[in-house]
All heavy atoms as an XYZ file, in Angstrom:
892
protein
N      75.110   -386.931    -13.587
C      75.525   -388.268    -13.196
C      74.277   -389.158    -13.170
O      73.256   -388.784    -12.618
C      76.177   -388.191    -11.812
C      76.866   -389.451    -11.424
S      77.873   -389.443     -9.887
C      77.759   -387.882     -9.156
N      74.370   -390.343    -13.790
C      73.243   -391.270    -13.804
C      72.970   -391.854    -12.429
O      73.820   -391.829    -11.537
N      71.765   -392.384    -12.272
C      71.339   -392.934    -10.970
C      72.249   -394.072    -10.498
O      72.611   -394.143     -9.325
C      69.895   -393.395    -11.066
C      69.324   -393.844     -9.750
C      67.805   -393.959     -9.847
N      67.222   -394.411     -8.630
C      67.001   -393.662     -7.559
N      67.349   -392.398     -7.560
N      66.442   -394.160     -6.475
N      72.653   -394.975    -11.403
C      73.526   -396.077    -11.009
C      74.873   -395.567    -10.516
O      75.421   -396.079     -9.553
C      73.734   -397.064    -12.160
C      72.502   -397.890    -12.413
O      71.670   -398.054    -11.534
N      72.390   -398.415    -13.616
N      75.408   -394.570    -11.200
C      76.696   -394.001    -10.785
C      76.558   -393.298     -9.439
O      77.439   -393.402     -8.588
C      77.232   -393.068    -11.860
C      78.673   -392.642    -11.612
C      79.252   -391.989    -12.847
N      80.507   -391.339    -12.595
C      81.693   -391.870    -12.840
N      81.771   -393.076    -13.353
N      82.789   -391.196    -12.593
N      75.455   -392.600     -9.222
C      75.221   -391.941     -7.930
C      75.171   -392.969     -6.805
O      75.755   -392.768     -5.740
C      73.911   -391.157     -7.963
C      73.959   -389.897     -8.774
C      72.596   -389.231     -8.869
O      71.687   -389.578     -8.071
O      72.439   -388.368     -9.743
N      74.473   -394.096     -7.046
C      74.398   -395.154     -6.041
C      75.778   -395.747     -5.767
O      76.120   -396.037     -4.624
C      73.440   -396.257     -6.482
C      72.005   -395.804     -6.466
O      71.650   -394.847     -5.780
N      71.172   -396.476     -7.224
N      76.563   -395.929     -6.817
C      77.905   -396.472     -6.667
C      78.779   -395.523     -5.859
O      79.519   -395.946     -4.967
C      78.538   -396.741     -8.037
C      79.964   -397.282     -8.035
C      80.059   -398.584     -7.262
C      80.448   -397.474     -9.464
N      78.686   -394.235     -6.141
C      79.472   -393.242     -5.403
C      79.096   -393.274     -3.924
O      79.962   -393.307     -3.043
C      79.286   -391.833     -6.005
C      79.838   -390.760     -5.074
C      79.941   -391.756     -7.374
N      77.798   -393.320     -3.619
C      77.358   -393.385     -2.218
C      77.873   -394.655     -1.543
O      78.306   -394.644     -0.398
C      75.834   -393.308     -2.125
C      75.367   -391.879     -2.021
C      73.894   -391.784     -1.697
N      73.298   -391.130     -2.845
C      72.409   -391.659     -3.679
N      71.947   -392.847     -3.478
N      71.960   -390.981     -4.700
N      77.821   -395.770     -2.275
C      78.312   -397.045     -1.751
C      79.810   -396.957     -1.439
O      80.259   -397.410     -0.384
C      78.036   -398.175     -2.740
C      78.698   -399.463     -2.376
N      78.241   -400.262     -1.357
C      79.809   -400.064     -2.862
C      79.030   -401.315     -1.235
N      79.992   -401.220     -2.145
N      80.586   -396.374     -2.342
C      82.026   -396.241     -2.116
C      82.326   -395.387     -0.889
O      83.197   -395.727     -0.083
C      82.709   -395.640     -3.348
C      82.829   -396.536     -4.573
C      83.364   -395.745     -5.757
C      83.713   -397.734     -4.290
N      81.620   -394.290     -0.746
C      81.829   -393.411      0.404
C      81.538   -394.167      1.702
O      82.322   -394.123      2.652
C      80.964   -392.141      0.303
C      80.992   -391.345      1.598
C      81.433   -391.268     -0.860
N      80.431   -394.907      1.729
C      80.046   -395.638      2.941
C      80.943   -396.848      3.200
O      81.430   -397.048      4.309
C      78.596   -396.116      2.841
C      77.610   -394.965      2.817
O      77.987   -393.847      3.234
O      76.470   -395.179      2.371
N      81.163   -397.667      2.176
C      81.893   -398.931      2.317
C      83.367   -398.722      2.658
O      83.945   -399.464      3.442
C      81.766   -399.739      1.027
C      82.471   -401.082      1.045
C      81.715   -402.167      1.783
O      80.520   -401.994      2.063
O      82.332   -403.194      2.082
N      83.981   -397.714      2.059
C      85.415   -397.509      2.229
C      85.754   -396.291      3.081
O      86.900   -395.860      3.107
C      86.096   -397.430      0.858
C      85.922   -398.708      0.091
C      84.964   -398.816     -0.908
C      86.675   -399.835      0.403
C      84.780   -400.007     -1.594
C      86.493   -401.027     -0.271
C      85.547   -401.101     -1.266
O      85.354   -402.280     -1.941
N      84.757   -395.765      3.772
C      84.947   -394.625      4.683
C      85.716   -393.486      4.009
O      86.663   -392.935      4.562
C      85.639   -395.077      5.967
N      85.289   -393.163      2.794
C      85.920   -392.055      2.080
C      85.420   -390.737      2.657
O      84.359   -390.665      3.266
C      85.599   -392.144      0.588
C      86.034   -393.443     -0.102
C      85.614   -393.431     -1.556
C      87.527   -393.665      0.014
N      86.184   -389.689      2.423
C      85.828   -388.393      2.999
C      84.579   -387.794      2.354
O      83.747   -387.218      3.032
C      86.993   -387.419      2.875
C      88.150   -387.820      3.764
C      89.284   -386.818      3.680
O      89.167   -385.769      3.063
N      90.394   -387.154      4.322
N      84.500   -387.908      1.030
C      83.358   -387.302      0.349
C      83.187   -387.924     -1.040
O      83.959   -388.784     -1.456
C      83.519   -385.783      0.249
C      84.832   -385.382     -0.429
O      85.383   -386.170     -1.221
O      85.301   -384.259     -0.159
N      82.169   -387.446     -1.745
C      81.879   -387.969     -3.081
C      82.978   -387.647     -4.079
O      83.231   -388.410     -5.002
C      80.529   -387.443     -3.564
C      79.368   -388.030     -2.802
C      78.017   -387.599     -3.339
O      77.960   -386.887     -4.359
O      77.006   -387.998     -2.738
N      83.675   -386.537     -3.889
C      84.765   -386.173     -4.809
C      85.869   -387.226     -4.774
O      86.419   -387.607     -5.807
C      85.325   -384.797     -4.452
N      86.177   -387.728     -3.579
C      87.191   -388.776     -3.453
C      86.725   -390.064     -4.141
O      87.506   -390.745     -4.799
C      87.494   -389.045     -1.979
C      88.671   -389.970     -1.759
C      88.997   -390.184     -0.292
O      88.304   -389.641      0.600
O      89.964   -390.913     -0.036
N      85.450   -390.378     -4.012
C      84.902   -391.566     -4.676
C      84.954   -391.416     -6.193
O      85.319   -392.355     -6.905
C      83.466   -391.810     -4.210
N      84.596   -390.245     -6.692
C      84.642   -390.004     -8.139
C      86.065   -390.109     -8.672
O      86.297   -390.635     -9.760
C      84.045   -388.638     -8.468
C      82.529   -388.537     -8.351
C      82.083   -387.092     -8.427
C      81.855   -389.383     -9.412
N      87.032   -389.645     -7.883
C      88.428   -389.743     -8.287
C      88.841   -391.216     -8.405
O      89.524   -391.614     -9.350
C      89.310   -389.024     -7.261
C      90.760   -388.950     -7.641
C      91.583   -388.195     -6.597
O      91.082   -387.184     -6.062
O      92.706   -388.653     -6.330
N      88.413   -392.026     -7.459
C      88.721   -393.461     -7.518
C      88.079   -394.127     -8.732
O      88.675   -394.996     -9.361
C      88.233   -394.162     -6.251
C      89.089   -394.016     -5.015
C      88.399   -394.657     -3.822
C      90.453   -394.637     -5.227
N      86.858   -393.718     -9.054
C      86.152   -394.325    -10.184
C      86.835   -394.031    -11.517
O      86.746   -394.827    -12.448
C      84.706   -393.823    -10.243
C      83.758   -394.430     -9.229
C      82.394   -393.753     -9.333
C      83.618   -395.924     -9.433
N      87.516   -392.908    -11.594
C      88.159   -392.527    -12.847
C      89.539   -393.147    -13.038
O      90.123   -393.044    -14.108
C      88.248   -390.998    -12.951
C      86.865   -390.378    -13.127
O      85.978   -391.071    -13.666
O      86.683   -389.218    -12.729
N      90.073   -393.781    -12.006
C      91.386   -394.423    -12.097
C      91.209   -395.906    -12.419
O      90.289   -396.545    -11.911
C      92.127   -394.323    -10.767
C      92.606   -392.952    -10.399
C      93.358   -393.031     -9.074
C      93.832   -391.673     -8.641
N      94.490   -391.744     -7.324
N      92.096   -396.476    -13.234
C      92.029   -397.917    -13.447
C      92.389   -398.656    -12.152
O      93.259   -398.218    -11.407
C      93.074   -398.193    -14.526
C      93.721   -396.901    -14.855
C      93.132   -395.828    -14.007
N      91.686   -399.738    -11.894
C      91.967   -400.537    -10.703
C      93.172   -401.432    -10.959
O      93.293   -402.012    -12.036
C      90.753   -401.389    -10.354
N      94.050   -401.565     -9.970
C      95.172   -402.499    -10.130
C      94.652   -403.927    -10.319
O      93.664   -404.318     -9.702
C      95.931   -402.368     -8.802
C      95.471   -401.084     -8.198
C      94.081   -400.854     -8.710
N      95.303   -404.683    -11.184
C      94.853   -406.044    -11.471
C      94.697   -406.895    -10.222
O      93.762   -407.690    -10.114
C      95.801   -406.727    -12.457
C      95.637   -406.202    -13.856
O      94.602   -405.649    -14.205
N      96.655   -406.366    -14.673
N      95.601   -406.771     -9.262
C      95.510   -407.566     -8.036
C      94.230   -407.256     -7.271
O      93.602   -408.145     -6.709
C      96.715   -407.314     -7.127
C      97.989   -407.922     -7.681
O      97.903   -408.698     -8.660
O      99.064   -407.618     -7.141
N      93.837   -405.976     -7.233
C      92.607   -405.600     -6.538
C      91.380   -406.181     -7.230
O      90.444   -406.630     -6.580
C      92.462   -404.080     -6.456
C      93.461   -403.451     -5.493
O      94.119   -404.202     -4.750
O      93.566   -402.215     -5.493
N      91.385   -406.157     -8.558
C      90.246   -406.687     -9.316
C      90.112   -408.189     -9.077
O      89.031   -408.696     -8.798
C      90.391   -406.390    -10.825
C      89.317   -407.103    -11.621
C      90.344   -404.892    -11.069
N      91.223   -408.904     -9.148
C      91.194   -410.345     -8.924
C      90.738   -410.669     -7.511
O      89.916   -411.558     -7.305
C      92.573   -410.947     -9.191
C      92.691   -412.458     -9.003
C      91.735   -413.186     -9.945
C      94.106   -412.917     -9.235
N      91.243   -409.942     -6.533
C      90.854   -410.172     -5.139
C      89.355   -409.938     -4.956
O      88.659   -410.720     -4.322
C      91.654   -409.247     -4.214
C      91.269   -409.319     -2.755
C      91.687   -410.602     -2.071
O      92.517   -411.355     -2.621
O      91.185   -410.865     -0.972
N      88.850   -408.843     -5.526
C      87.423   -408.552     -5.398
C      86.601   -409.662     -6.042
O      85.645   -410.140     -5.451
C      87.081   -407.213     -6.066
C      85.621   -406.909     -5.955
C      84.996   -406.262     -4.938
C      84.589   -407.269     -6.883
N      83.652   -406.201     -5.168
C      83.375   -406.807     -6.357
C      84.582   -407.938     -8.094
C      82.166   -406.995     -7.002
C      83.376   -408.127     -8.743
C      82.190   -407.656     -8.198
N      86.966   -410.073     -7.244
C      86.180   -411.077     -7.956
C      86.186   -412.411     -7.224
O      85.157   -413.024     -7.035
C      86.694   -411.261     -9.392
C      85.895   -412.286    -10.148
C      84.646   -411.965    -10.661
C      86.361   -413.585    -10.305
C      83.887   -412.899    -11.333
C      85.609   -414.526    -10.969
C      84.370   -414.183    -11.488
O      83.631   -415.124    -12.129
N      87.358   -412.860     -6.782
C      87.441   -414.183     -6.195
C      86.939   -414.240     -4.761
O      86.462   -415.272     -4.319
C      88.871   -414.723     -6.273
O      89.739   -413.950     -5.488
N      87.038   -413.142     -4.016
C      86.638   -413.171     -2.617
C      85.315   -412.461     -2.347
O      84.744   -412.635     -1.297
C      87.720   -412.538     -1.737
C      89.044   -413.242     -1.774
C      88.971   -414.679     -1.351
N      88.932   -414.827      0.085
C      89.100   -415.978      0.694
N      89.338   -417.066      0.015
N      89.018   -416.052      1.987
N      84.829   -411.657     -3.282
C      83.573   -410.940     -3.050
C      82.618   -411.097     -4.219
O      81.496   -411.508     -4.037
C      83.856   -409.460     -2.795
C      84.527   -409.214     -1.475
C      84.684   -407.768     -1.206
N      83.413   -407.186     -0.809
C      83.242   -405.923     -0.551
N      84.247   -405.094     -0.642
N      82.077   -405.460     -0.197
N      83.076   -410.732     -5.402
C      82.178   -410.696     -6.555
C      81.537   -412.026     -6.881
O      80.322   -412.131     -7.058
N      82.309   -413.080     -6.966
C      81.764   -414.384     -7.314
C      81.448   -415.223     -6.087
O      81.001   -416.349     -6.208
C      82.753   -415.151     -8.201
O      83.895   -415.495     -7.448
N      81.687   -414.690     -4.901
C      81.578   -415.483     -3.689
C      80.262   -415.295     -2.936
O      80.100   -415.830     -1.851
C      82.739   -415.153     -2.769
N      79.324   -414.571     -3.504
C      78.087   -414.318     -2.764
C      77.354   -415.610     -2.410
O      76.812   -415.734     -1.312
C      77.174   -413.361     -3.523
O      76.837   -413.893     -4.780
N      77.354   -416.587     -3.297
C      76.704   -417.877     -2.995
C      77.385   -418.537     -1.803
O      76.721   -419.074     -0.914
C      76.744   -418.799     -4.204
N      78.701   -418.495     -1.771
C      79.463   -419.098     -0.675
C      79.034   -418.483      0.661
O      78.696   -419.189      1.614
C      80.948   -418.886     -0.923
C      81.870   -419.523      0.090
C      82.421   -420.777     -0.145
C      82.209   -418.865      1.268
C      83.280   -421.362      0.766
C      83.064   -419.446      2.182
C      83.597   -420.694      1.933
O      84.443   -421.268      2.836
N      79.064   -417.156      0.732
C      78.734   -416.479      1.986
C      77.271   -416.663      2.380
O      76.958   -416.910      3.540
C      79.058   -414.985      1.889
C      80.531   -414.694      1.845
C      81.077   -413.968      0.789
C      81.390   -415.126      2.843
C      82.435   -413.688      0.748
C      82.747   -414.849      2.801
C      83.260   -414.132      1.756
O      84.598   -413.851      1.711
N      76.371   -416.516      1.424
C      74.943   -416.595      1.741
C      74.519   -418.009      2.148
O      73.808   -418.188      3.124
C      74.096   -416.124      0.559
C      74.196   -414.644      0.294
C      73.769   -413.800      1.487
O      72.717   -414.083      2.089
O      74.486   -412.849      1.823
N      74.947   -419.016      1.396
C      74.536   -420.383      1.696
C      75.190   -420.915      2.966
O      74.586   -421.699      3.696
C      74.843   -421.311      0.520
C      74.038   -421.055     -0.746
C      74.525   -421.954     -1.873
C      72.548   -421.267     -0.490
N      76.405   -420.484      3.245
C      77.104   -420.975      4.427
C      76.406   -420.541      5.718
O      76.491   -421.225      6.731
C      78.544   -420.496      4.408
C      79.455   -421.295      5.314
C      80.905   -420.955      5.107
O      81.261   -419.784      5.050
N      81.737   -421.964      4.999
N      75.676   -419.436      5.670
C      74.972   -418.941      6.852
C      73.701   -419.728      7.156
O      73.179   -419.644      8.254
C      74.577   -417.472      6.657
C      75.725   -416.517      6.595
C      75.256   -415.087      6.587
C      74.631   -414.698      5.278
N      74.318   -413.275      5.147
N      73.193   -420.465      6.180
C      71.886   -421.100      6.307
C      71.966   -422.533      6.807
O      72.952   -423.234      6.597
C      71.179   -421.088      4.949
C      70.936   -419.728      4.324
C      70.358   -419.893      2.932
C      70.020   -418.885      5.192
N      70.881   -422.974      7.431
C      70.721   -424.384      7.778
C      70.168   -425.071      6.535
O      69.008   -424.879      6.181
C      69.759   -424.527      8.951
C      69.403   -425.978      9.250
O      70.044   -426.897      8.688
O      68.472   -426.184     10.049
N      71.007   -425.835      5.870
C      70.585   -426.476      4.621
C      69.843   -427.787      4.847
O      69.433   -428.445      3.898
C      71.794   -426.693      3.705
C      72.492   -425.403      3.266
C      73.681   -425.721      2.376
C      71.528   -424.456      2.571
N      69.647   -428.154      6.096
C      68.822   -429.310      6.406
C      69.567   -430.633      6.342
O      70.718   -430.710      5.926
N      68.884   -431.712      6.722
C      69.503   -433.029      6.830
C      69.730   -433.734      5.492
O      70.467   -434.709      5.440
C      68.506   -433.811      7.677
C      67.189   -433.170      7.393
C      67.496   -431.712      7.188
N      69.134   -433.250      4.432
C      69.258   -433.929      3.140
C      70.589   -433.661      2.454
O      70.981   -434.389      1.549
C      68.126   -433.494      2.201
C      66.743   -433.884      2.666
C      66.493   -435.382      2.549
O      67.073   -436.021      1.653
O      65.723   -435.896      3.365
N      71.285   -432.615      2.873
C      72.512   -432.207      2.182
C      73.734   -432.275      3.085
O      73.762   -431.668      4.151
C      72.373   -430.775      1.657
C      71.355   -430.584      0.553
C      71.066   -429.110      0.341
C      71.837   -431.210     -0.726
N      74.721   -433.046      2.663
C      76.037   -432.979      3.257
C      76.329   -433.753      4.527
O      77.399   -433.608      5.079
N      75.420   -434.562      5.037
C      75.736   -435.376      6.207
C      75.777   -436.839      5.803
O      75.260   -437.225      4.763
C      74.704   -435.161      7.345
C      74.764   -433.747      7.870
C      73.303   -435.482      6.893
N      76.386   -437.643      6.632
C      76.503   -439.066      6.334
C      75.121   -439.673      6.091
O      74.195   -439.475      6.877
C      77.185   -439.770      7.506
O      77.320   -441.133      7.224
N      74.987   -440.379      4.998
C      73.716   -441.002      4.658
C      72.725   -440.057      3.994
O      71.591   -440.426      3.745
N      73.156   -438.840      3.714
C      72.255   -437.885      3.068
C      72.116   -438.234      1.588
O      72.879   -438.999      1.037
C      72.777   -436.457      3.247
O      74.020   -436.316      2.606
N      71.124   -437.615      0.963
C      70.854   -437.900     -0.446
C      71.644   -437.019     -1.395
O      71.734   -437.293     -2.577
C      69.356   -437.733     -0.706
C      68.560   -438.791      0.010
C      67.070   -438.644     -0.102
N      66.584   -437.967     -1.280
C      65.376   -437.450     -1.373
N      64.547   -437.528     -0.357
N      64.980   -436.855     -2.465
N      72.223   -435.936     -0.895
C      72.967   -435.024     -1.758
C      74.092   -434.347     -1.007
O      74.220   -434.506      0.196
N      74.897   -433.608     -1.730
C      76.016   -432.917     -1.090
C      76.255   -431.559     -1.728
O      76.241   -431.431     -2.949
C      77.281   -433.763     -1.190
N      76.433   -430.572     -0.875
C      76.845   -429.240     -1.288
C      78.212   -429.018     -0.659
O      78.394   -429.205      0.545
C      75.855   -428.159     -0.787
C      74.462   -428.391     -1.351
C      76.358   -426.762     -1.104
C      74.350   -428.274     -2.849
N      79.199   -428.646     -1.467
C      80.568   -428.455     -0.984
C      80.929   -426.976     -1.003
O      80.696   -426.292     -2.001
C      81.548   -429.215     -1.869
S      81.260   -430.978     -1.909
N      81.498   -426.507      0.084
C      81.997   -425.145      0.197
C      83.513   -425.215      0.077
O      84.181   -425.841      0.905
C      81.590   -424.531      1.530
C      80.109   -424.325      1.646
C      79.283   -425.334      2.127
C      79.540   -423.127      1.264
C      77.916   -425.152      2.225
C      78.169   -422.927      1.352
C      77.354   -423.944      1.835
N      84.061   -424.567     -0.953
C      85.491   -424.653     -1.229
C      86.117   -423.267     -1.068
O      85.736   -422.319     -1.748
C      85.732   -425.181     -2.656
C      85.069   -426.551     -2.820
C      87.219   -425.234     -2.958
C      84.984   -427.020     -4.261
N      87.085   -423.173     -0.165
C      87.803   -421.928      0.083
C      89.216   -422.091     -0.478
O      90.062   -422.725      0.127
C      87.860   -421.644      1.580
C      88.518   -420.314      1.908
O      89.103   -419.685      1.004
O      88.448   -419.903      3.073
N      89.444   -421.543     -1.657
C      90.752   -421.656     -2.295
C      91.043   -423.074     -2.733
O      91.666   -423.833     -2.003
N      90.589   -423.466     -3.924
C      90.731   -424.857     -4.358
C      92.164   -425.328     -4.571
O      92.428   -426.520     -4.571
C      89.951   -424.904     -5.668
C      89.860   -423.504     -6.137
C      89.911   -422.643     -4.910
N      93.111   -424.396     -4.724
C      94.511   -424.790     -4.910
C      95.403   -423.616     -4.531
O      94.932   -422.482     -4.423
C      94.756   -425.217     -6.359
S      94.475   -423.914     -7.559
N      96.687   -423.859     -4.300
C      97.590   -422.756     -3.949
C      97.546   -421.642     -5.003
O      97.542   -421.905     -6.203
C      98.970   -423.425     -3.922
C      98.690   -424.859     -3.633
C      97.381   -425.155     -4.326
N      97.463   -420.417     -4.522
C      97.425   -419.269     -5.422
C      96.042   -418.919     -5.922
O      95.860   -417.969     -6.666
N      95.032   -419.681     -5.520
C      93.657   -419.421     -5.949
C      92.819   -419.188     -4.706
O      92.604   -420.103     -3.917
C      93.122   -420.613     -6.751
C      91.740   -420.364     -7.310
O      90.977   -419.558     -6.783
N      91.407   -421.066     -8.364
N      92.353   -417.958     -4.530
C      91.578   -417.607     -3.341
C      90.077   -417.613     -3.587
O      89.313   -417.035     -2.821
C      91.984   -416.219     -2.846
C      93.351   -416.211     -2.220
O      93.788   -417.286     -1.758
O      93.992   -415.153     -2.190
N      89.627   -418.253     -4.644
C      88.201   -418.272     -4.970
C      87.396   -418.945     -3.867
O      87.858   -419.878     -3.218
C      87.966   -419.024     -6.276
O      88.595   -418.376     -7.342
N      86.190   -418.455     -3.663
C      85.228   -419.080     -2.761
C      84.121   -419.649     -3.632
O      83.435   -418.911     -4.331
C      84.673   -418.054     -1.779
C      85.700   -417.434     -0.842
C      85.078   -416.300     -0.050
C      86.272   -418.478      0.085
N      83.957   -420.967     -3.584
C      83.089   -421.655     -4.534
C      82.112   -422.568     -3.791
O      82.469   -423.171     -2.785
C      83.941   -422.504     -5.505
C      84.938   -421.613     -6.254
C      83.070   -423.285     -6.476
C      86.020   -422.398     -6.974
N      80.911   -422.653     -4.318
C      79.936   -423.630     -3.827
C      79.633   -424.564     -4.988
O      79.321   -424.109     -6.088
C      78.630   -422.968     -3.360
C      77.641   -424.009     -2.866
C      78.905   -421.937     -2.286
N      79.738   -425.864     -4.747
C      79.430   -426.837     -5.790
C      78.395   -427.832     -5.294
O      78.304   -428.105     -4.097
C      80.682   -427.621     -6.247
O      81.175   -428.386     -5.144
C      81.760   -426.700     -6.758
N      77.640   -428.345     -6.227
C      76.673   -429.404     -5.933
C      77.227   -430.703     -6.507
O      77.770   -430.722     -7.605
C      75.324   -429.083     -6.561
N      77.082   -431.768     -5.746
C      77.592   -433.071     -6.161
C      76.981   -433.531     -7.476
O      77.650   -434.109     -8.319
C      77.289   -434.074     -5.050
C      77.601   -435.508     -5.346
C      77.264   -436.381     -4.153
O      77.790   -436.180     -3.072
N      76.380   -437.330     -4.353
N      75.696   -433.259     -7.649
C      74.981   -433.700     -8.837
C      73.668   -432.918     -8.945
O      73.401   -432.051     -8.117
C      74.716   -435.216     -8.779
C      74.081   -435.644     -7.468
O      73.352   -434.839     -6.845
O      74.312   -436.791     -7.053
N      72.876   -433.222     -9.940
C      71.612   -432.495    -10.138
C      70.617   -432.776     -9.011
O      69.799   -431.932     -8.669
C      71.009   -432.820    -11.505
C      71.832   -432.279    -12.675
S      72.179   -430.510    -12.560
C      70.639   -429.832    -13.119
N      70.691   -433.955     -8.408
C      69.828   -434.265     -7.260
C      70.151   -433.314     -6.107
O      69.251   -432.781     -5.462
C      70.004   -435.731     -6.816
O      69.644   -436.583     -7.891
C      69.166   -436.048     -5.596
N      71.443   -433.106     -5.872
C      71.864   -432.179     -4.813
C      71.357   -430.769     -5.093
O      70.889   -430.073     -4.189
C      73.388   -432.162     -4.706
O      73.879   -433.431     -4.394
N      71.437   -430.362     -6.332
C      70.957   -429.043     -6.726
C      69.449   -428.928     -6.499
O      68.964   -427.926     -5.978
C      71.301   -428.797     -8.193
C      71.338   -427.370     -8.674
C      72.287   -426.525     -7.857
C      71.716   -427.323    -10.131
N      68.733   -429.968     -6.846
C      67.284   -429.989     -6.642
C      66.937   -429.938     -5.154
O      66.026   -429.215     -4.736
C      66.698   -431.244     -7.285
O      65.312   -431.288     -7.093
N      67.675   -430.696     -4.332
C      67.446   -430.683     -2.887
C      67.762   -429.311     -2.296
O      67.061   -428.831     -1.402
C      68.296   -431.757     -2.208
C      67.864   -433.195     -2.468
C      68.944   -434.169     -2.004
C      66.537   -433.499     -1.784
N      68.800   -428.679     -2.803
C      69.144   -427.340     -2.340
C      68.026   -426.360     -2.681
O      67.595   -425.575     -1.830
C      70.461   -426.876     -2.960
C      70.875   -425.443     -2.635
C      71.081   -425.255     -1.128
C      72.129   -425.059     -3.406
N      67.542   -426.410     -3.893
C      66.438   -425.522     -4.291
C      65.215   -425.742     -3.407
O      64.589   -424.783     -2.950
C      66.061   -425.769     -5.748
C      67.005   -425.178     -6.736
C      66.562   -425.485     -8.147
N      67.431   -424.849     -9.116
C      67.570   -425.269    -10.343
N      66.904   -426.321    -10.779
N      68.364   -424.626    -11.178
N      64.878   -427.013     -3.152
C      63.712   -427.329     -2.313
C      63.901   -426.771     -0.902
O      62.984   -426.198     -0.316
C      63.484   -428.835     -2.279
N      65.102   -426.932     -0.346
C      65.363   -426.447      1.010
C      65.302   -424.917      1.070
O      64.727   -424.342      2.006
C      66.729   -426.937      1.493
C      67.107   -426.447      2.861
C      66.159   -426.937      3.943
N      66.603   -426.425      5.239
C      65.855   -426.385      6.301
N      64.619   -426.851      6.269
N      66.332   -425.913      7.426
N      65.864   -424.252      0.089
C      65.818   -422.788      0.069
C      64.391   -422.281     -0.050
O      64.028   -421.279      0.577
C      66.693   -422.245     -1.062
C      68.196   -422.474     -0.894
C      68.944   -422.026     -2.142
C      68.735   -421.776      0.338
N      63.566   -422.975     -0.818
C      62.152   -422.607     -0.907
C      61.443   -422.857      0.420
O      60.625   -422.055      0.864
C      61.457   -423.380     -2.024
C      61.851   -422.898     -3.398
O      62.292   -421.760     -3.564
N      61.718   -423.756     -4.385
N      61.783   -423.978      1.068
C      61.160   -424.342      2.343
C      61.430   -423.291      3.420
O      60.541   -422.940      4.190
C      61.703   -425.701      2.793
C      61.162   -426.197      4.108
C      61.806   -427.524      4.516
O      62.292   -428.267      3.651
O      61.819   -427.801      5.731
N      62.653   -422.799      3.484
C      62.985   -421.805      4.507
C      62.777   -420.370      4.006
O      63.111   -419.415      4.702
C      64.432   -421.986      5.032
C      65.465   -421.768      3.932
C      64.592   -423.331      5.706
C      66.906   -421.783      4.408
N      62.211   -420.241      2.810
C      61.907   -418.945      2.214
C      63.129   -418.026      2.210
O      63.073   -416.872      2.632
C      60.724   -418.289      2.920
C      59.451   -419.111      2.802
C      58.256   -418.498      3.530
O      58.411   -417.468      4.210
O      57.168   -419.079      3.398
N      64.243   -418.565      1.707
C      65.503   -417.818      1.694
C      65.535   -416.724      0.633
O      66.313   -415.779      0.741
C      66.666   -418.785      1.476
N      64.710   -416.854     -0.400
C      64.712   -415.851     -1.460
C      65.964   -415.884     -2.315
O      66.400   -414.860     -2.820
N      66.562   -417.065     -2.445
C      67.792   -417.219     -3.231
C      67.501   -418.051     -4.466
O      66.933   -419.142     -4.367
C      68.897   -417.899     -2.395
C      69.260   -417.013     -1.204
C      70.123   -418.194     -3.250
C      70.216   -417.659     -0.230
N      67.870   -417.532     -5.624
C      67.715   -418.247     -6.881
C      68.965   -419.093     -7.132
O      70.081   -418.596     -7.023
C      67.538   -417.248     -8.034
C      67.515   -417.826     -9.450
C      66.286   -418.720     -9.632
C      67.516   -416.707    -10.459
N      68.768   -420.367     -7.427
C      69.888   -421.265     -7.703
C      69.881   -421.621     -9.172
O      68.882   -422.097     -9.696
C      69.784   -422.563     -6.848
C      70.884   -423.524     -7.213
C      69.826   -422.224     -5.379
N      71.014   -421.351     -9.810
C      71.180   -421.700    -11.221
C      72.480   -422.480    -11.369
O      73.500   -422.071    -10.823
C      71.252   -420.460    -12.094
C      69.962   -419.699    -12.186
C      70.126   -418.550    -13.122
N      71.179   -417.659    -12.603
C      71.214   -416.363    -12.794
N      70.296   -415.797    -13.500
N      72.188   -415.641    -12.315
N      72.453   -423.558    -12.113
C      73.713   -424.291    -12.328
C      74.634   -423.509    -13.254
O      74.179   -422.852    -14.189
C      73.271   -425.606    -12.968
C      71.924   -425.334    -13.540
C      71.313   -424.224    -12.748
N      75.904   -423.559    -12.954
C      76.929   -422.949    -13.820
C      77.855   -424.050    -14.271
O      78.286   -424.869    -13.458
C      77.695   -421.883    -13.054
N      78.134   -424.097    -15.529
C      79.043   -425.118    -16.048
C      80.432   -424.520    -16.160
O      80.611   -423.427    -16.667
C      78.568   -425.610    -17.419
C      77.179   -426.188    -17.412
S      77.054   -427.505    -16.216
C      75.302   -427.739    -16.144
N      81.428   -425.221    -15.657
C      82.810   -424.722    -15.681
C      83.515   -425.180    -16.889
O      83.662   -426.135    -17.367
C      83.553   -425.172    -14.426
C      82.991   -424.512    -13.224
C      81.951   -424.970    -12.462
C      83.366   -423.270    -12.648
N      81.687   -424.092    -11.451
C      82.529   -423.046    -11.536
C      84.324   -422.353    -12.962
C      82.640   -421.922    -10.739
C      84.425   -421.243    -12.168
C      83.598   -421.025    -11.069
């Protein structure tokens, strides 16, 4: 078993309180139900920015009245969509976010994604 697979098996055992590695290996060999994959992607896989940034003090430059930029945290943008999304109002907001993360030494890389 490769190192990445071994790490994944250990993670599954710990994260999901499985009995042993054999149970984790059995899960890995089964196809995941589509609903589970979608739930993981929208609420965990793509949501790391949402969770990480929401915990931080982003400072006075972002998101308050009279501020120079805005970062929006969106929890489920429409019915039937459980995505957790972080958006920047504009490139200035993105630049201010990067500056603030560097200032507080958050260790978070910010890259724009085009939808």
